[in-house]
N, C-alpha and C positions, 0 to 999 in steps of 0.2 A: 778583136779583143772583147771579151765578155764584159758586160756592164757591171760595175761594182754595186752589189745589192745594198751596201752600207753607205752609199753616197747618193744624194738627191740634189738635183739642180732646179732652181726656180727661175723662170724668166724674169726680166726686169719688170718692176711694177711701175705703173703710170705715176706722174707727179700728183701730189696731194696738197695744193696750195690752201692754206687756211684750215686744215683739218688736223686733229690729233693723230698720233701714230699708234695708239693702243685704245681699244674699247673694252677688252676683257681684263679681269683682275690679274691674270697671269702675264698678260702683255704689259700692264703697268708695273708689275713686280720686276720684269726684265729691264724696263727703263729705269726703275729705281736703282737697280744694281749698277747700271751705267752712270747715272747722274750722281749717285753717292760716292762713286769711286774716282771720277775724273777730278783732277786737280785744277784744271783751267776751264772755267765756265764759258769763256769766249770760244774755246775750241768746240764745245758742245753746241753752242748757238750756231756756229758756222756749219757744223755737221748737220744740224736740223735743216738749215737752208739747202745744203747739198741734197739731202734726202728728199725734201719737198720738190726740188727742181728736177728730180729724176736722174741725178748724177750717178746712182748706184746701178751697176750692170747686173747680169745674172748672178744669183747667189748660190754657191755650192755649199751644201750642208753634209757633214760627215761626222762620225764619232770623234768628239774632241775638238771640233773646230768649224769655222765658217770662212769662206773665201769669196771675194768679189773684186771686180775692178771698179774703182771710183775715180771719176774724172773731175779735175778742177774746172773752174769757169773758162779757163783758156784752152781746155781740151786735153791737158796733160793727164795721162792715165797712171794710176797707182795700184799696184797689187796690195790688197788689204786683207789681213787675217785677224780673226778674233778666236782665241783658244778658250775652251771650257773643259773643266775637269770631268773625265768619264767616271762612271760609277764602277766600283769593284764588283766582283761576283757576289760577295757577301751583301753589299748594298742593294744590288738588284734582287737578291733573294728576299730581303726584308721588304722592299718596295712592292714586288709582285705578290708576296704573301698578303700584304695589306690590301692591295687592289682586288685580289681574287676573293677575299673574305667578304666583300660587299658587292652584291650583284649590281647595285646602283652605280658603283665606281666604274665597272666595265661598260655599262650602258652609257654613262656620261662620256667616257673616252671615245666610244663609237660615234657619239654625237658631236665629236670634236670639242669637248669641254673638259676642263680640269676641275674635278670636285675640290673645293677648298678643304673639305674634311680629309681627303686623301693626302694633300700637301701637309696639313697640320699633323696627321698621324705619322706620316713619314718623317717629318722633322723631329717629332718626339722620339722616334726610333733611331735617330742619328743619321737620317738620309735627307739632305737638303735638295729637294726636287728642283726648286727655283734657285737661280744664282743669287748670291748676296754681294756685299761690298768686297771688291777685289777679286771676284770670281771670273770676271771677263778680262782676259789677258790680251791686250792689243798688240798687233805686229803690222807695221806698214813700211814700205820702201821709201817713204818720204823722210825717214830719219828720226821722227819724234819717238821718244821713249815712253810717253804717256799716251792717253787717248788723243788722237789728232782729229781733224775734221773728217778724215776718210774713215777711220775706224768708228767714229761716232755715227757717221751717216749709215754705215753698214748696220750698226746696232739698232738704229731707229727703223731702218727698213725691215730688219728681222722681226721687230715687234709687230709689224703688220702681218708678217708670215705666221707668227705664233698665234695671232688672233684667229686666223683662218684654220690653222692646223697645229694643235699642241703636240702632235707627234714629232714635229720639228725639234722640240725641246728634248724629247725622249731619244731621238736619233743622236743629238749632240751628246747625250749622256751615255750612248753606246749601243742602243738597240734599235733595229729597224722595225717598222710598223708590223709587217706580216709576221715575223717571228715572235714579236712581242704579244700580238693578239692570240697566236696559237698557244703560247705558253700560258697566258692568262686563262684561256678556255680549258686547258688541261688541268691547271691548278683548281679552278672553280669546280670542275667535275669531280676531282678527287676529294675536295672538301665537302661536296654535297652528299657523297655516297655514305659516309658514316652517319650523317644526320638522319638517313632513311632507315637505319637499323632499328628493328622493333625491340631490340634488347635495351635500347637507351630509353629508360622511363623517366629521366629527369631526376630532380632532387625534391623531396617533400618540403613544403613551405615551413613546416615545424622545425626541420633541421636548419633551414636558413635563418629563421628567427633566433634559434638557440645559439647560433654561431655569431650573432651580431656583436656580442660583448667581446669577442676575440678580434674584431676588426681593428686596424690601427686608427688612431685619431685622424681627424681631417687635417690637411696641411694648413700651415699658417697663412693668413690672408696675404695677398701680394703687397709688396712694399710700394709706398707712394713715390712716384718719380720725383726728381728734384725740381722739375718745372714742367709746365704744359708743353706739349709737342708743338713743333713749328709746321703749320700746313704748307703745302707746296704753293709756289707762286704761279700765277696764270701765265700761260704762254701767249703773249700778245705781239710777238715780233712780226707776224704776218700781216697785221693790220686788218684782219677780216673778222674781228669779233662782232657780235650782233650789234646793230645800232642801239644806242641808249644804254649799253652795258656800262655800269660804273665799276671799273676794274678795281679801283681803290676801295670802293665800298664792299665789293664781294670779298676781297682779301681781308678787309677788316672784320667782316662777319665771320669768316673762317677762323681767324685768330681769336675772336671773342668766344666763339663756340668751343674752341680748344681750352680756353681759360675757364669757361663755365663747366665743362666736363671735368677738368682738373679739380675745380672746387667741389663738385658733387662727389667725386671719388674720394677726396680728402675727408669730406663729411661722412661718407659711408664707412671709411676705415677708422674713424675716430672712436675712441672708447665710449661705450654706452649708446652708440647710435641706434641699436636695435630696440632699446627701451624708450627712446624718444618718440613722441607722437609726431606723425608727419605734418608739416606746415604747408599751408596753401602757397602756391607760387605767385609771383607778381602778375598783374594784369598786363595786357599788351602795352598799354600806355605807360605803366610803371617800368616794364622791361625796356622800353625805349629810353627811359632815363638811365637805366643801368648801362646800356650800350653807349649812350652819350658820355657818361662818366669815364668810359675807357677810350673814347675816340679823341684823337688829336687833330685830325684833318677837319678844317672848318666846313668843308663841303659835306662831309659825312654827318657832322653835328647838325648842320642846317636841314639836311634831308630827314634826319630822325625827329627833329623838332616839328617839321611840317607834317610828317607822317602821324604824329601823335596830337595834332591840332594845337600846338603851342607855338608862340613866337619865340625868338631867340632869348629874350629876357625871361620869359616864363620857364623855358627849359633850363636856363642858368640857375634860377631859383630852385627848380626841382633837383638839379644835380647837387646843389649845396645841401638840400635836405637829405638826399640819398647818402651823402657822405656821413651824416650824423646817425642814420638809422635804417637805411635801405627802404624797401617798399612801404613799411608802416609810416616812416617819416614823410614819404611823398603823399600818402593818404592824408596825414594830418595837415600838410601844407595846402592841399587842393580840395579837400572835402570839408564841407561845412554842415555839421550834423547837430542834432539836439539830443542830449542825454535824457534817459527816462528818469522818473522820480527817484528811484533808488540810487542811481548813479549820481544824480545831483545832490542827494543828501550826503552821500559819502564824500563828494568833492567839497561841499561847504564845510563839513566837519574837519577835513584835512586842511583847508585854507584857514580856518579859524585859529589853528595852532601853528600856522606857518610863520616863521620869522627868518627872513633872508639873511640877517646879520649874525645868525647863530644864537640869538637869545632864546631862552627856554620859557615857553609860555606858561608852564605850570609853576616854575620857580619865580617868575616875574610877570604876573598877570597884567601889570601896567604897561608892559612893552607893547607898542602899537602893532596891530596886525596890518598887513598890507591892504591898501585901498584899491580894490579891483572891481571893475564893472563887467558883468557877464552879459554876453550875447551868444546864445546857444552854447557851444562848447569852448568858448574863448573868453578869458578873463583879462581885461585890458586896464592898464593904469590910466585914469582920466588925465588927459593933457600930457601924458608922459610917453615914453618910448619903449615901455616894457609890456609884454603880454605872455600869458600862459595859455597853452592849448591842451585840452584833455583828449587823449586818444581813445579809441573804442576799447583798447585793452587796459584802460585805467592808468596809463602812464602820463606824466606831465612833460610837456615840451616847451622850452623857453624860446621866445621870439623877441626880436628887437626891430623897431621901425627904422627903415632907411628910405628917406624921401617919401614916396607915396606907397611903398610896399612894406609888408612885414616879412622879415627874413628869419629862418631858423638860426638860433644862436648857440646850440649845443645839443648833446645827446639827451635822451629822455631820462626821467627819474620817477621812481614810485612815490616820492614825497614832493609836494609842491615847494616846500622850503628849499630843497636841493636845486630844483629847477630855477627858483628865484635867485639863488646864490650865483648861478651861472650868469645872471644879468647884472650883478653888482660890479661896479668899476673896480679894477685891480688896485690894491694898495701899493703905491710906489715904494713904501718902506718895508714891505713884506719880503 
């Protein structure tokens, strides 16, 4: 019997204890399609263990499906299939046209790589090269209707095959490697011939500029997602992660990075963003405070404090300040600076008219001004528990003494009277 040119069999792969199943972006995309579709995470975990232990036999790949025998730990063998939708002729025509249009795409495929630009252009043309949620259809004689450990193990093993040879994916979609490359070569040659015609002189630049006003407007900016994305959790079931790796810390940093990216995107999409001057970002020490404010794990908070040369109490004070005003508030808490003469003159003039109880200094000159003693950029009530601090940006920050430390007591104000008002005791009858 002649060998089927549209079926390829790969021998069993050796066990891979402690290693991931995908190293390429398309291998990870394959696994996302599996992990996002499965309803039972425990089945996936068991499937990973099966694949790592070498329980998956030879894998047969053909248009539209995969087949392998997967054995349970007791040796019971199961015929396991995973079906994948083949491309229609129209979809193949669009995909091959896109691949042949760029010589770099063909070169990448020959090097056993999938150019991300090809996948993106194909998706835009309605051809999903990589499977998505629900595209991997499991079939197993164990009787499970969803992904079972056997179909999951087969998918994890195939991710390793895809890393080595992306033509496995194209065979699943319906075309074998030899015929595919021949058609790509034919198409690329046909596309190159018209470009060599001397009659094609291009378009004068003047015509292009003249037609600019007829171009459609740019599309509207992308909408902000409802919430930051959730980064994947680390696979630590094998127990072979590098010594000293703080898994909780790494997962926290991934989530914090997603939240920070979400905030930056929200700021970029806000009205008037292009007109605002860029602001300097926080220093490393200040950014450690930002991260600590988001952390709930005491170990993570302790490591961030130690990394920024703060003890736990100092970090708690910095987090309190961050809540009132971000990086500038942390600077006011931890930086002791001396204003220049012009800044001091403006500060004294503002304090001379400041009345924390709301009295108008011009209408009632007899109303007493606050008695504050200055040391550099800090004005402190002698023998009291109130303090005002002047930031380098000219804003006033209220502080209150607690034991031996001064703690931020509110957000900043451009007027020292407003900052003093934040330090006034609340009126119980108000």
